[in-house]
Backbone bond lengths (Angstrom), bond angles and torsions (degrees), N, CA, C in turn:
res aa  C-N    CA-C-N  psi(-1)  N-CA   C-N-CA  omega(-1)  CA-C   N-CA-C  phi
1 M - - - 1.459 - - 1.526 108.97 -
2 N 1.339 118.34 128.13 1.452 121.31 -177.62 1.534 111.51 -86.34
3 L 1.334 114.45 174.67 1.469 119.95 -176.96 1.523 111.60 -60.59
4 S 1.345 115.92 -39.33 1.451 120.64 -179.07 1.528 111.28 -61.36
5 E 1.334 116.64 -43.19 1.464 121.23 179.15 1.519 110.88 -65.14
6 N 1.340 116.76 -39.10 1.467 120.39 177.80 1.519 110.87 -61.77
7 N 1.336 115.49 -46.98 1.469 120.54 178.72 1.515 111.82 -58.53
8 S 1.336 115.23 -44.89 1.457 120.12 -178.97 1.526 111.57 -61.79
9 E 1.305 117.80 -44.51 1.464 121.17 -179.51 1.531 110.96 -64.45
10 E 1.312 116.80 -40.67 1.465 120.47 179.63 1.522 110.85 -66.06
11 V 1.315 116.42 -41.55 1.467 120.27 179.15 1.532 110.70 -64.76
12 L 1.319 117.39 -44.57 1.456 120.96 -179.15 1.522 111.19 -64.81
13 A 1.343 116.73 -36.83 1.455 120.28 176.97 1.546 110.34 -65.33
14 S 1.327 116.10 -40.50 1.460 120.66 178.58 1.538 110.74 -64.26
15 L 1.324 116.18 -44.10 1.456 120.57 179.57 1.523 111.34 -65.00
16 D 1.310 116.66 -38.64 1.467 120.96 178.51 1.535 110.04 -61.28
17 A 1.331 117.14 -40.13 1.473 121.20 177.88 1.523 110.55 -65.54
18 I 1.340 116.62 -40.01 1.470 120.73 178.13 1.536 110.25 -63.66
19 F 1.337 116.36 -44.96 1.464 119.71 179.51 1.522 111.67 -61.62
20 K 1.328 117.63 -43.45 1.458 120.48 -178.30 1.532 111.23 -63.87
21 E 1.332 116.31 -41.96 1.465 119.59 179.69 1.523 110.82 -65.55
22 Y 1.321 115.63 -42.72 1.462 120.99 178.88 1.527 110.61 -62.56
23 D 1.340 116.10 -47.22 1.463 121.38 -176.83 1.527 112.25 -62.36
24 A 1.309 116.59 -36.85 1.461 120.58 -179.47 1.519 110.89 -61.31
25 T 1.336 116.28 -43.41 1.465 120.22 178.75 1.517 110.37 -71.41
26 F 1.333 117.10 -41.98 1.457 119.82 -177.67 1.533 111.68 -63.99
27 T 1.321 117.37 -35.94 1.456 121.57 177.67 1.524 110.97 -59.86
28 S 1.318 116.10 -35.12 1.471 119.31 178.60 1.525 110.66 -68.16
29 F 1.330 117.89 -31.54 1.458 120.78 176.38 1.530 110.48 -70.89
30 V 1.320 117.07 -41.88 1.464 121.11 -179.16 1.527 111.92 -59.99
31 S 1.327 115.89 -31.92 1.454 120.49 -176.24 1.533 113.00 -79.31
32 L 1.335 118.25 -6.52 1.444 121.29 179.56 1.519 111.80 -70.29
33 S 1.316 116.04 160.43 1.467 120.32 171.41 1.518 108.99 -68.21
34 S 1.326 116.05 164.14 1.458 120.28 179.78 1.515 111.30 -59.59
35 T 1.320 117.64 -43.39 1.457 121.31 179.64 1.521 111.31 -59.40
36 N 1.324 116.88 -43.67 1.466 120.60 -178.73 1.528 112.88 -72.99
37 I 1.321 116.89 -28.77 1.466 119.43 174.18 1.529 109.70 -63.84
38 I 1.328 116.92 -45.44 1.453 121.21 177.48 1.532 110.41 -63.94
39 K 1.318 115.84 -42.98 1.469 121.66 179.41 1.528 110.61 -60.57
40 S 1.344 116.94 -32.99 1.473 121.76 -177.10 1.512 112.56 -94.80
41 K 1.319 117.84 16.91 1.453 122.83 -175.31 1.532 112.69 -49.19
42 N 1.325 117.38 -53.86 1.473 119.99 -177.52 1.507 111.54 -61.65
43 K 1.330 116.81 -40.67 1.450 121.89 -178.19 1.534 111.27 -65.62
44 I 1.352 115.77 -41.91 1.468 120.48 -179.30 1.515 111.39 -67.33
45 L 1.325 117.28 -44.55 1.461 120.17 -179.42 1.526 111.29 -67.46
46 K 1.315 116.49 -32.52 1.471 119.64 174.81 1.532 109.60 -65.02
47 H 1.332 115.66 -40.41 1.466 119.74 178.26 1.533 111.03 -65.11
48 V 1.329 117.42 -36.99 1.468 121.49 178.45 1.524 110.07 -60.56
49 R 1.308 117.17 -40.17 1.474 119.98 179.43 1.531 111.65 -63.72
50 I 1.325 116.58 -27.52 1.461 121.13 -177.69 1.521 110.81 -60.88
51 I 1.330 117.27 -38.16 1.481 119.30 -177.95 1.506 111.05 -64.29
52 I 1.339 117.78 -28.19 1.465 120.77 177.63 1.533 110.80 -77.38
53 T 1.308 116.06 -49.32 1.469 119.33 -175.42 1.520 111.91 -71.96
54 D 1.322 118.09 -39.72 1.479 120.05 -177.55 1.523 112.11 -69.50
55 S 1.320 117.74 -27.23 1.457 120.89 -177.43 1.518 113.43 -91.57
56 L 1.338 117.48 -8.41 1.467 120.92 -169.90 1.530 113.34 -59.78
57 S 1.327 118.38 -48.31 1.469 119.68 -176.66 1.519 111.26 -63.70
58 D 1.326 116.70 -37.94 1.477 120.28 177.83 1.527 111.19 -68.73
59 V 1.310 116.93 -37.67 1.469 120.89 177.53 1.531 110.51 -62.84
60 I 1.322 116.09 -42.94 1.474 121.38 177.62 1.529 110.28 -58.68
61 L 1.329 115.77 -47.80 1.466 119.90 -178.08 1.525 111.32 -67.23
62 L 1.335 117.07 -38.50 1.468 119.42 178.61 1.516 111.28 -64.59
63 K 1.322 116.97 -40.84 1.459 120.38 179.28 1.537 110.35 -63.79
64 K 1.318 116.78 -40.45 1.465 120.06 178.99 1.534 110.77 -66.83
65 T 1.328 115.83 -30.83 1.469 120.53 -175.36 1.527 112.13 -80.81
66 V 1.345 116.47 -46.28 1.475 119.13 -172.40 1.525 113.25 -110.00
67 G 1.324 117.99 -16.32 1.455 120.38 -179.88 1.518 113.06 97.61
68 K 1.329 116.68 151.33 1.461 122.41 -174.00 1.524 114.30 -68.78
69 D 1.352 117.02 -19.98 1.462 119.91 -179.06 1.530 113.17 -97.12
70 N 1.330 115.46 1.45 1.455 120.30 -179.21 1.536 110.77 -67.94
71 A 1.331 116.81 136.29 1.463 121.41 -176.70 1.510 112.46 -61.88
72 Q 1.321 116.90 -34.56 1.457 121.02 179.93 1.533 110.73 -67.07
73 Y 1.327 115.64 -41.15 1.460 120.43 177.43 1.522 111.01 -62.50
74 V 1.320 117.01 -46.63 1.469 122.45 179.72 1.532 110.33 -61.09
75 Q 1.320 116.92 -40.19 1.446 120.63 179.12 1.520 112.66 -64.85
76 I 1.327 116.78 -38.11 1.462 121.17 177.89 1.536 109.60 -64.05
77 I 1.333 116.14 -45.59 1.464 119.50 176.99 1.535 109.87 -58.14
78 N 1.322 116.48 -41.80 1.455 120.24 178.45 1.514 111.60 -61.93
79 E 1.346 117.73 -41.37 1.461 121.78 179.90 1.529 110.62 -63.11
80 I 1.321 116.47 -38.64 1.468 119.75 179.23 1.521 111.03 -65.41
81 Y 1.332 116.21 -49.91 1.461 119.32 -172.82 1.523 113.71 -83.22
82 K 1.314 117.42 -15.40 1.461 120.06 168.10 1.530 108.55 -65.90
83 R 1.317 116.66 -38.81 1.473 120.93 178.07 1.523 110.57 -69.14
84 V 1.329 117.01 -37.90 1.461 119.85 175.96 1.523 110.10 -61.68
85 Y 1.333 115.43 -47.34 1.478 120.99 179.31 1.523 111.28 -58.47
86 D 1.314 115.46 -48.31 1.487 119.74 -179.55 1.520 110.85 -60.34
87 G 1.337 116.42 -43.05 1.454 120.38 -176.21 1.516 112.88 -66.03
88 V 1.318 116.32 -44.54 1.469 120.06 179.79 1.520 109.79 -64.91
89 L 1.313 117.50 -46.42 1.458 119.44 -176.39 1.520 113.20 -72.44
90 L 1.318 117.82 -24.04 1.469 119.32 175.61 1.519 109.47 -56.80
91 V 1.342 116.31 -51.31 1.452 120.05 -177.37 1.534 110.94 -74.41
92 Y 1.330 116.43 -43.88 1.458 120.11 -177.62 1.523 112.05 -57.66
93 N 1.322 117.11 -46.28 1.468 119.77 -177.03 1.516 112.12 -64.24
94 H 1.331 116.85 -38.12 1.457 118.81 178.52 1.526 111.25 -69.88
95 E 1.316 116.99 -39.32 1.472 119.50 177.30 1.522 109.97 -67.61
96 F 1.319 115.80 -40.77 1.471 121.55 177.35 1.521 110.90 -58.48
97 N 1.325 117.08 -48.51 1.469 121.51 -179.01 1.511 110.84 -63.64
98 F 1.326 116.35 -38.45 1.469 119.92 179.28 1.532 110.54 -63.03
99 L 1.321 117.08 -43.11 1.472 120.18 -178.35 1.520 110.93 -66.17
100 N 1.305 118.61 -29.52 1.450 122.02 -177.76 1.526 113.91 -94.45
101 S 1.347 116.63 -3.99 1.456 118.49 -173.02 1.523 113.30 -89.16
102 V 1.336 117.01 -34.10 1.464 120.46 -176.52 1.523 109.21 -144.02
103 A 1.337 115.33 167.35 1.455 119.89 172.07 1.520 109.25 -72.24
104 H 1.324 117.18 153.80 1.441 120.74 -174.15 1.523 112.45 -130.50
105 T 1.311 116.02 155.03 1.448 120.68 175.30 1.527 109.79 -75.95
106 K 1.329 114.84 161.21 1.457 121.39 177.39 1.546 110.06 -57.28
107 K 1.318 115.22 -37.89 1.457 121.06 -178.96 1.528 111.44 -61.26
108 V 1.311 116.90 -41.55 1.463 121.10 179.37 1.523 111.13 -67.21
109 I 1.312 116.20 -44.72 1.458 120.61 -178.28 1.522 111.37 -61.96
110 L 1.344 116.89 -45.37 1.460 120.05 -178.17 1.525 112.32 -69.05
111 A 1.329 117.60 -23.98 1.465 121.00 179.87 1.508 113.43 -82.33
112 T 1.325 117.34 -15.04 1.456 121.30 -176.99 1.519 111.62 -80.52
113 N 1.319 116.75 132.41 1.466 120.91 -176.21 1.517 109.86 -142.38
114 F 1.340 116.33 120.04 1.472 121.66 179.65 1.528 112.91 -92.65
115 A 1.330 117.59 -5.47 1.461 120.88 -176.08 1.537 113.50 -57.20
116 P 1.343 120.61 -38.22 1.477 119.28 179.12 1.521 113.35 -59.64
117 Y 1.335 118.17 -35.82 1.453 121.63 177.53 1.535 109.94 -64.77
118 V 1.331 114.92 -46.65 1.469 119.84 -178.34 1.519 110.73 -63.47
119 S 1.305 116.54 -42.84 1.458 120.96 -178.17 1.531 111.07 -61.06
120 L 1.323 117.67 -47.39 1.456 120.97 -177.67 1.525 111.41 -68.80
121 L 1.329 117.62 -41.68 1.464 119.92 178.91 1.527 111.49 -69.62
122 S 1.344 117.79 -33.52 1.460 120.15 177.28 1.520 111.11 -65.28
123 E 1.330 116.59 -44.15 1.452 120.54 176.94 1.516 111.33 -61.28
124 S 1.331 116.22 -42.58 1.457 121.50 -178.90 1.515 111.16 -65.82
125 S 1.353 116.51 -42.87 1.459 120.57 179.65 1.523 110.94 -60.27
126 K 1.323 116.91 -41.44 1.456 119.84 179.26 1.513 111.32 -69.24
127 N 1.337 116.02 -36.98 1.469 120.35 -179.95 1.525 112.26 -59.50
128 I 1.332 117.22 -37.04 1.466 120.61 -175.75 1.526 112.82 -105.62
129 S 1.333 117.04 15.48 1.463 120.63 -175.32 1.526 113.04 -59.48
130 S 1.343 117.24 -29.96 1.461 120.76 -178.16 1.532 112.80 -99.40
131 I 1.334 116.89 7.48 1.463 120.97 -175.11 1.522 109.00 -118.32
132 D 1.314 116.91 126.65 1.455 122.26 -176.39 1.522 109.60 -90.34
133 C 1.323 115.79 73.65 1.473 120.01 179.91 1.526 110.39 -102.89
134 E 1.319 115.31 160.97 1.469 122.25 -171.14 1.513 112.78 -62.24
135 V 1.336 118.31 -39.44 1.461 121.72 -173.10 1.530 112.59 -78.79
136 K 1.305 117.59 -10.73 1.472 122.49 -172.81 1.529 112.46 -55.69
137 Q 1.313 117.79 -48.06 1.460 120.97 -177.47 1.521 111.73 -63.53
138 K 1.343 116.45 -44.25 1.461 120.95 179.16 1.525 110.94 -63.08
139 L 1.314 115.63 -43.47 1.468 119.60 -179.81 1.511 111.70 -63.30
140 N 1.319 117.20 -44.34 1.471 120.15 -179.52 1.525 111.57 -67.59
141 H 1.328 117.78 -37.27 1.455 119.99 177.05 1.528 110.31 -64.72
142 S 1.318 116.24 -43.64 1.469 120.43 178.15 1.519 110.80 -61.16
143 L 1.309 116.89 -40.96 1.466 120.50 178.31 1.524 110.45 -60.39
144 D 1.332 118.11 -44.09 1.458 120.86 -179.54 1.525 111.43 -61.13
145 V 1.328 116.97 -44.62 1.448 121.62 -177.53 1.521 111.34 -68.22
146 I 1.328 116.57 -46.53 1.458 119.99 -177.45 1.528 110.85 -69.26
147 K 1.324 116.81 -34.97 1.470 119.94 177.10 1.518 110.22 -63.02
148 Q 1.351 117.31 -43.39 1.458 119.82 178.23 1.513 111.27 -63.95
149 N 1.344 116.98 -43.81 1.460 120.10 177.18 1.531 111.06 -61.30
150 S 1.327 116.26 -40.34 1.460 120.46 -179.93 1.522 111.10 -63.05
151 N 1.319 116.95 -43.84 1.466 120.40 179.53 1.538 111.80 -65.46
152 D 1.341 114.93 -42.38 1.466 119.65 179.80 1.531 110.62 -65.45
153 F 1.328 114.80 -42.44 1.447 119.23 -178.23 1.539 111.42 -68.69
154 Y 1.306 116.40 -34.66 1.476 121.15 175.71 1.527 109.78 -58.92
155 D 1.330 117.14 -45.25 1.466 121.10 178.52 1.516 111.08 -64.76
156 F 1.335 115.98 -39.94 1.462 120.94 179.58 1.531 110.22 -63.28
157 K 1.315 117.23 -42.86 1.459 121.78 179.24 1.520 111.17 -60.78
158 A 1.324 116.83 -38.50 1.457 120.75 178.30 1.521 110.50 -62.22
159 Q 1.335 116.43 -39.70 1.464 120.64 178.79 1.548 110.02 -66.33
160 I 1.324 115.68 -44.78 1.451 120.19 -179.00 1.528 110.73 -63.71
161 K 1.313 117.22 -39.69 1.458 121.50 -178.97 1.524 112.04 -60.29
162 N 1.331 115.20 -33.76 1.474 119.30 -177.60 1.523 113.11 -86.52
163 R 1.307 118.03 -2.48 1.471 120.34 177.37 1.527 110.25 -76.97
164 S 1.302 115.80 137.24 1.459 119.19 179.79 1.516 111.80 -90.94
165 I 1.324 116.70 -13.60 1.465 120.12 -178.35 1.536 110.16 -83.89
166 G 1.316 114.65 158.62 1.455 119.89 176.86 1.511 110.44 -98.89
167 G 1.325 116.71 -141.92 1.439 120.48 177.24 1.511 113.00 85.78
168 V 1.343 115.39 -158.08 1.461 120.93 -178.38 1.513 109.48 -121.71
169 F 1.342 115.52 162.66 1.458 120.65 -173.31 1.519 110.43 -131.08
170 R 1.319 115.63 139.96 1.459 121.13 176.26 1.534 109.15 -145.80
171 D 1.329 117.01 33.58 1.471 117.86 -176.11 1.518 111.85 -104.89
172 F 1.348 116.75 18.27 1.450 119.60 171.89 1.512 108.25 -125.99
173 V 1.326 117.23 120.00 1.465 121.30 -179.33 1.522 107.16 -130.25
174 F 1.339 117.01 139.53 1.442 121.09 -178.36 1.517 113.71 -80.97
175 G 1.299 117.58 -7.23 1.455 120.35 179.43 1.521 111.47 70.64
176 D 1.339 117.05 -132.75 1.466 122.18 -174.25 1.520 112.64 -100.99
177 N 1.329 117.28 22.29 1.454 119.30 -173.84 1.518 114.72 -87.87
178 K 1.330 117.56 7.86 1.450 118.89 177.13 1.521 110.09 -65.51
179 I 1.322 116.35 140.07 1.465 122.32 -178.22 1.520 109.20 -105.92
180 T 1.300 118.34 138.01 1.444 122.53 178.71 1.526 110.26 -81.15
181 L 1.324 115.76 135.59 1.461 120.04 178.95 1.515 111.62 -61.53
182 L 1.318 116.09 147.51 1.454 121.89 176.85 1.522 109.89 -91.62
183 N 1.311 115.77 113.22 1.464 122.04 177.24 1.525 114.21 57.26
184 I 1.317 116.77 30.03 1.470 121.39 171.69 1.523 107.86 -132.75
185 T 1.303 117.24 131.48 1.443 121.43 175.74 1.509 108.79 -89.95
186 E 1.311 116.19 118.23 1.459 119.91 -178.65 1.516 111.19 -65.86
187 N 1.328 115.92 142.07 1.456 120.93 172.16 1.522 108.75 -71.54
188 K 1.316 115.00 154.28 1.460 118.84 175.31 1.505 109.96 -64.43
189 I 1.336 116.26 136.01 1.458 120.42 -179.73 1.521 109.44 -68.55
190 D 1.330 116.45 128.43 1.455 120.88 177.92 1.520 110.10 -72.26
191 D 1.347 117.16 163.35 1.450 120.98 171.96 1.522 106.88 -74.11
192 N 1.319 116.79 109.45 1.463 121.33 -175.63 1.525 110.52 -94.72
193 S 1.305 117.28 126.08 1.452 122.37 176.82 1.523 108.91 -104.50
194 F 1.308 116.13 166.11 1.459 119.62 176.18 1.520 110.05 -63.16
195 D 1.338 116.67 -36.38 1.467 119.29 178.64 1.513 111.44 -61.20
196 A 1.335 116.25 -39.73 1.466 120.70 -179.50 1.517 109.87 -64.99
197 F 1.328 116.19 -41.50 1.461 117.35 -179.37 1.509 112.42 -74.24
198 D 1.339 117.51 -28.60 1.448 120.29 173.36 1.520 110.39 -58.84
199 A 1.335 117.16 -36.99 1.463 120.06 177.46 1.514 110.99 -66.75
200 I 1.338 116.95 -35.35 1.462 121.14 176.25 1.534 109.96 -64.82
201 L 1.325 116.23 -44.69 1.460 120.29 -179.78 1.516 110.80 -62.63
202 E 1.328 117.36 -41.52 1.448 121.06 178.93 1.521 110.84 -62.20
203 D 1.338 116.06 -40.45 1.461 120.87 -178.65 1.519 110.94 -66.70
204 N 1.343 117.44 -30.87 1.462 121.47 -175.41 1.528 111.69 -114.16
205 K 1.336 117.99 25.61 1.458 119.94 -171.58 1.517 112.88 -62.51
206 D 1.335 117.82 -29.89 1.459 120.13 179.16 1.511 112.75 -72.42
207 A 1.342 116.75 -17.46 1.476 120.05 -176.03 1.525 111.85 -104.06
208 I 1.350 118.27 1.31 1.458 121.36 -177.21 1.523 109.91 -65.98
209 V 1.330 116.16 132.62 1.465 122.30 -179.74 1.489 109.29 -118.50
210 R 1.314 118.84 131.46 1.455 124.19 -179.75 1.535 110.20 -101.04
211 P 1.336 117.34 159.44 1.461 119.46 -176.68 1.522 114.39 -57.42
212 N 1.341 118.72 -32.65 1.455 119.00 -175.57 1.516 113.49 -76.61
213 D 1.335 118.69 -14.12 1.455 119.37 177.14 1.517 113.08 -129.10
214 E 1.312 116.21 9.59 1.466 120.35 178.43 1.513 109.89 -71.07
215 K 1.314 116.91 127.96 1.460 120.87 179.34 1.521 109.61 -86.74
216 L 1.309 115.32 136.21 1.469 119.47 175.25 1.510 109.53 -67.86
217 P 1.352 117.18 148.98 1.469 120.56 -177.06 1.517 112.55 -54.67
218 S 1.333 115.27 141.55 1.460 121.35 176.72 1.507 111.64 -71.03
219 D 1.316 117.28 151.78 1.456 120.20 175.34 1.520 111.31 -85.18
220 G 1.332 117.10 1.92 1.456 121.69 174.63 1.515 114.99 86.24
221 K 1.349 118.69 3.77 1.446 120.48 -176.11 1.518 113.22 -64.04
222 E 1.356 116.20 -27.40 1.460 119.18 -177.87 1.530 110.80 -106.66
223 S 1.314 116.96 16.22 1.456 120.27 -175.90 1.527 111.78 -72.54
224 A 1.342 114.73 133.63 1.461 120.00 177.84 1.539 110.80 -72.48
225 L 1.337 115.87 -14.67 1.452 120.08 -177.51 1.532 112.20 -89.78
226 D 1.321 116.16 -1.65 1.459 122.72 -170.57 1.515 109.76 -84.19
227 R 1.338 117.99 75.29 1.480 118.77 -166.58 1.511 115.53 -129.29
228 Y 1.298 120.37 -26.41 1.465 121.12 -167.36 1.529 112.88 -60.28
229 S 1.324 116.73 -44.06 1.457 118.61 -175.46 1.510 112.63 -67.91
230 N 1.326 117.38 -16.82 1.461 121.05 -177.89 1.528 114.05 -101.56
231 L 1.361 115.99 0.92 1.446 118.98 -178.32 1.523 110.38 -68.15
232 K 1.309 116.93 136.24 1.456 121.74 179.09 1.530 111.06 -101.21
């Protein structure tokens, strides 16, 4: 066995350990109720980023060892971004279903923000732009749909913010743009009450973004994760 083969085996073993550790935590998120998945949105998306950052040094070494066109390298990239796709859509689909399931208070509508999904998927799409991996098409399609929903919902929030009346609202519907999770079975949506969502808002009150200061999703040009296409 030559040095290159030794390096490759060590890298793959390291990546396998990273995947197993990541999957163990992610499985615990999948098992949560719909309300708690939404409540844990920031925590779950932070965990999704971990699979990118923790695997980066091994990905660099694997590319140097086997080459960027090697099937094993492409498969590893696919394994990483399949997990990113699953993680983003786990939370997005539950939040999407919640918004379409019942009427909501102005407070709930103004607290909802799709920009984190768009930001993470945009970074991921750019990261794998030069790599022909299996999940690429699904990820890019999801990005397009969620970005459109995010832009439409941003405009809707601006309208709601300027309304002087109270009450509840149900005049924004996403239509048929819901995306099916990849290799994840969604939990049944719980009966969500305003009181339940108030608890979610309280838990995430420091992260609440309003229409007048909500930043539009980044195009990823300044992303620290934007590295694969430039690896030598």
